[in-house]
C-alpha positions as CSV (number, residue, x, y, z in Angstrom):
1,M,-55.2,46.0,-1.3
2,S,-56.1,46.0,-5.0
3,T,-58.6,48.5,-6.4
4,V,-61.3,47.7,-8.8
5,T,-61.9,50.3,-11.5
6,A,-65.6,50.7,-12.5
7,P,-66.2,50.4,-16.2
8,A,-66.8,53.6,-18.1
9,R,-70.4,54.5,-18.4
10,F,-70.0,55.9,-21.9
11,A,-67.7,55.1,-24.8
12,L,-66.8,56.4,-28.2
13,F,-68.1,54.1,-31.0
14,P,-66.5,54.5,-34.4
15,L,-69.3,53.8,-36.9
16,R,-70.2,54.2,-40.5
17,V,-73.4,55.0,-42.4
18,A,-75.3,51.9,-43.5
19,R,-78.2,53.7,-45.3
20,T,-80.5,56.7,-45.0
21,A,-84.2,57.1,-45.6
22,G,-86.4,60.2,-45.8
23,L,-89.3,59.6,-43.4
24,T,-91.0,63.0,-43.9
25,P,-90.0,66.2,-45.6
26,H,-88.2,67.2,-42.4
27,L,-87.1,64.0,-40.8
28,V,-84.3,61.7,-42.1
29,R,-83.3,58.3,-40.7
30,V,-79.6,57.6,-40.7
31,T,-78.8,54.0,-39.9
32,L,-75.3,53.5,-38.4
33,T,-73.4,50.2,-38.2
34,G,-70.0,49.0,-37.0
35,E,-68.3,46.3,-35.0
36,S,-68.0,48.5,-32.0
37,L,-71.8,48.4,-31.5
38,T,-71.5,45.1,-29.8
39,G,-70.7,47.2,-26.7
40,F,-73.5,49.7,-27.2
41,V,-76.1,49.4,-24.4
42,N,-79.2,51.3,-25.5
43,G,-81.3,52.5,-22.5
44,G,-84.4,52.9,-24.7
45,L,-87.1,55.6,-24.3
46,D,-85.5,59.0,-24.9
47,Q,-81.9,57.7,-24.9
48,R,-79.7,60.5,-26.2
49,V,-76.2,60.2,-27.7
50,K,-73.7,62.6,-29.1
51,L,-72.6,62.4,-32.7
52,L,-69.2,63.7,-33.7
53,L,-69.3,64.6,-37.4
54,P,-66.3,65.3,-39.7
55,L,-65.7,68.7,-41.0
56,P,-65.8,69.4,-44.8
57,G,-62.8,67.8,-46.4
58,Q,-62.3,65.2,-43.6
59,S,-63.0,61.5,-44.2
60,E,-63.7,61.0,-40.5
61,P,-63.9,63.1,-37.4
62,L,-60.7,63.9,-35.5
63,I,-61.4,62.8,-32.0
64,P,-59.6,64.8,-29.2
65,P,-57.7,62.6,-26.7
66,G,-59.0,62.2,-23.1
67,D,-59.4,59.7,-20.3
68,G,-62.6,58.6,-18.6
69,D,-66.2,59.0,-19.7
70,F,-65.9,62.5,-21.1
71,G,-62.2,63.3,-21.1
72,W,-62.5,63.7,-24.9
73,Y,-65.3,66.3,-24.3
74,R,-63.0,68.5,-22.2
75,S,-60.4,68.3,-24.9
76,W,-63.0,69.1,-27.5
77,R,-64.1,72.2,-25.7
78,E,-60.5,73.4,-25.7
79,A,-59.7,72.5,-29.3
80,D,-59.6,74.9,-32.2
81,P,-63.1,75.0,-33.8
82,R,-61.5,75.0,-37.2
83,V,-60.3,71.4,-36.7
84,R,-62.5,69.8,-34.0
85,P,-65.5,67.7,-35.1
86,V,-69.0,69.0,-35.2
87,L,-70.9,67.9,-32.1
88,R,-74.6,67.2,-32.1
89,T,-77.0,65.4,-29.7
90,Y,-79.7,63.1,-31.0
91,T,-82.1,60.4,-29.8
92,V,-81.5,56.7,-30.5
93,R,-84.7,55.7,-32.4
94,G,-83.9,52.0,-32.5
95,Q,-81.2,49.3,-32.1
96,R,-80.9,45.9,-33.8
97,R,-78.5,43.0,-33.5
98,D,-77.2,40.8,-36.3
99,P,-76.3,43.0,-37.9
100,D,-75.5,45.6,-35.2
101,E,-77.3,48.8,-36.2
102,I,-78.7,51.9,-34.6
103,D,-81.2,54.4,-36.1
104,I,-80.9,58.1,-35.6
105,D,-83.8,60.2,-36.9
106,I,-82.7,63.8,-37.5
107,A,-84.8,66.9,-38.1
108,V,-83.5,68.7,-41.2
109,H,-84.3,72.2,-42.3
110,G,-82.5,72.9,-45.5
111,D,-78.9,74.1,-45.3
112,L,-79.3,75.8,-41.9
113,G,-76.7,73.9,-39.9
114,P,-73.9,71.2,-40.1
115,G,-76.0,68.5,-38.5
116,S,-78.9,69.1,-40.9
117,R,-76.6,69.2,-43.9
118,W,-74.8,66.0,-42.9
119,A,-78.1,64.1,-42.4
120,A,-79.4,65.3,-45.8
121,T,-76.2,64.3,-47.7
122,A,-75.0,61.3,-45.7
123,A,-74.1,58.3,-47.8
124,P,-73.3,54.6,-47.1
125,G,-69.7,54.3,-45.8
126,D,-69.5,57.8,-44.4
127,R,-67.7,57.7,-41.0
128,V,-68.9,59.2,-37.7
129,V,-68.2,58.6,-34.0
130,V,-71.0,58.2,-31.5
131,C,-70.6,58.8,-27.8
132,G,-73.1,56.5,-26.2
133,P,-73.9,54.2,-23.3
134,A,-71.5,51.3,-22.6
135,V,-73.2,49.9,-19.5
136,E,-76.8,49.4,-18.2
137,E,-78.3,52.6,-16.8
138,A,-75.4,54.7,-18.0
139,G,-77.5,57.9,-18.2
140,G,-78.9,60.0,-21.0
141,V,-82.5,58.7,-20.4
142,E,-84.7,61.3,-18.8
143,F,-88.2,59.8,-19.1
144,R,-88.9,58.2,-15.7
145,L,-92.5,57.0,-15.4
146,P,-93.7,57.1,-11.8
147,V,-95.6,54.3,-10.2
148,D,-99.3,54.2,-11.2
149,P,-99.6,57.5,-13.2
150,G,-103.1,58.4,-14.3
151,W,-102.0,59.6,-17.8
152,V,-98.9,60.8,-19.7
153,L,-98.4,64.1,-21.6
154,L,-95.8,64.2,-24.3
155,A,-95.0,67.5,-26.1
156,G,-92.4,68.8,-28.4
157,D,-91.4,69.9,-31.9
158,E,-89.7,67.9,-34.7
159,S,-86.5,67.5,-32.7
160,A,-88.6,65.7,-30.0
161,L,-90.5,63.3,-32.3
162,P,-88.0,60.5,-32.3
163,A,-88.0,60.4,-28.5
164,I,-91.8,60.6,-28.4
165,A,-92.0,57.7,-30.9
166,A,-89.6,55.6,-28.8
167,I,-91.3,56.4,-25.6
168,L,-94.7,55.4,-27.0
169,E,-93.4,52.0,-27.9
170,E,-92.5,51.3,-24.3
171,L,-95.5,52.7,-22.4
172,P,-98.1,50.3,-20.9
173,A,-101.0,49.7,-23.3
174,H,-103.6,50.7,-20.8
175,L,-102.1,54.2,-20.1
176,P,-103.8,57.2,-21.6
177,V,-101.4,59.4,-23.6
178,R,-101.9,63.0,-24.9
179,I,-99.4,64.2,-27.5
180,F,-98.9,67.8,-28.7
181,A,-96.6,68.0,-31.7
182,E,-95.5,71.3,-33.3
183,V,-94.4,70.7,-36.9
184,D,-94.0,72.5,-40.2
185,G,-97.1,71.0,-41.9
186,P,-99.4,68.0,-42.4
187,A,-96.7,65.9,-44.2
188,E,-94.8,65.5,-40.9
189,E,-97.7,63.6,-39.4
190,A,-96.6,60.5,-41.2
191,Y,-93.8,60.1,-38.7
192,L,-96.3,59.0,-36.0
193,P,-98.8,56.8,-37.7
194,A,-102.2,55.8,-36.2
195,Q,-101.7,54.8,-32.6
196,R,-103.4,52.4,-30.2
197,A,-106.6,53.3,-28.4
198,G,-106.0,55.8,-25.6
199,V,-103.4,57.8,-27.5
200,E,-104.5,61.2,-28.7
201,I,-102.3,63.4,-30.9
202,V,-102.8,67.1,-31.5
203,W,-100.8,68.3,-34.5
204,L,-99.9,72.0,-34.6
205,H,-98.9,73.2,-38.1
206,R,-96.7,76.3,-38.1
207,R,-97.5,77.1,-41.8
208,S,-101.2,77.3,-41.0
209,G,-100.6,79.7,-38.0
210,A,-101.5,77.1,-35.3
211,P,-100.9,78.2,-31.7
212,G,-97.6,77.1,-30.2
213,L,-97.3,74.3,-27.7
214,T,-98.2,76.3,-24.6
215,G,-101.2,77.9,-26.3
216,A,-102.5,74.5,-27.5
217,V,-102.0,72.8,-24.1
218,R,-103.6,75.8,-22.3
219,A,-106.7,75.5,-24.4
220,A,-106.9,71.7,-24.1
221,D,-109.3,69.7,-21.9
222,L,-106.8,67.3,-20.3
223,P,-107.7,64.1,-18.5
224,D,-108.2,63.8,-14.8
225,G,-105.9,61.8,-12.6
226,R,-102.2,62.1,-11.7
227,P,-100.2,63.1,-14.8
228,Y,-96.6,62.7,-15.8
229,A,-95.3,65.1,-18.4
230,W,-92.3,65.0,-20.8
231,I,-91.5,68.1,-22.8
232,A,-88.7,68.7,-25.3
233,G,-87.8,71.1,-28.1
234,E,-86.7,74.7,-28.3
235,A,-85.6,75.8,-24.9
236,A,-87.7,78.9,-24.4
237,S,-90.9,77.2,-25.7
238,V,-90.2,74.2,-23.3
239,R,-89.7,76.5,-20.3
240,E,-92.9,78.4,-21.1
241,L,-94.9,75.2,-21.3
242,R,-93.4,73.9,-18.1
243,R,-94.4,77.1,-16.3
244,H,-98.0,76.6,-17.5
245,L,-98.2,73.0,-16.4
246,V,-96.8,73.7,-12.9
247,G,-98.0,77.3,-12.3
248,E,-101.4,77.2,-14.0
249,R,-102.3,73.5,-14.1
250,G,-100.9,72.7,-10.7
251,M,-98.9,69.7,-11.8
252,D,-96.2,68.5,-9.4
253,R,-92.9,69.9,-10.7
254,R,-91.3,66.6,-10.0
255,A,-93.7,65.0,-12.5
256,V,-92.7,67.4,-15.3
257,C,-89.5,66.4,-17.2
258,F,-88.4,69.1,-19.6
259,M,-85.4,69.4,-21.9
260,G,-84.2,72.2,-24.2
261,Y,-83.0,70.2,-27.2
262,W,-82.0,73.4,-29.0
263,R,-82.0,77.1,-28.5
264,A,-83.0,79.7,-31.0
265,G,-80.0,81.6,-32.2
266,R,-77.4,79.3,-30.6
267,T,-75.7,76.3,-32.1
268,E,-75.0,73.2,-29.9
269,D,-71.3,73.9,-30.3
270,Q,-71.8,77.4,-28.8
271,R,-73.9,76.0,-26.0
272,A,-71.3,73.3,-25.2
273,E,-68.6,76.0,-25.0
274,D,-70.7,77.7,-22.3
275,G,-70.3,74.7,-20.1
276,P,-72.9,72.4,-18.5
277,G,-76.4,73.7,-19.1
278,E,-80.0,72.7,-18.5
279,D,-80.1,69.7,-20.9
280,A,-82.8,68.0,-18.7
281,E,-84.6,68.8,-15.6
282,H,-87.4,67.2,-13.5
């Protein structure tokens, strides 16, 4: 009897930078292109991918060998940090055909990390590799809207704004949405322009001493009805807000999706070396 091998859910896509654009003082759009994108199957919403970035002095990232969906990832974890590529996770903000392109919007904060530095200095022709979905429903999409929700809560910092923007584009027009966005200052508000009726955005500016996400949500008068919440950003802040929603607001824990996109004091490379973590939970 012959066996049928299921197609890999994820694949490595060698790509190059097509162009970049500064969207706000702290958000840069990097548009990637390449022939391999014909096999890239974007799941939409908060679809996340992994970018493998070259080290200084390299023209392209050196990809560790490996079989299956994430064989390369196991090899990457075992490789010498001095030669392995930088690994960062981002949201796919958009995809287009003819020409094949994807947009990755990246939060930059000066020279604080290799991902931020790369986004700020990327130039057309620079080479990267993306690990992304190669089949429908491959994974990496955590936003799962239940049947007939009363309203939706979206909350996060700059790292979550690309996913929030992508989610907004796919939500039903009749559905009320409350957004809480913690950003550096007023200039970041340009990333989410005026929205349709029923979408309310509360901007929290760190420079003006605004309360954090949990403080702002705790003080808010939220809509009635059955909610669905999606929260992403710094891991400790996200967990605190989730505890408030479930423990104090009484939300069904199954209706609260929360993701620690980053952790204060820890790089993604360090988190990856620790093994599987709490990237997303419902």
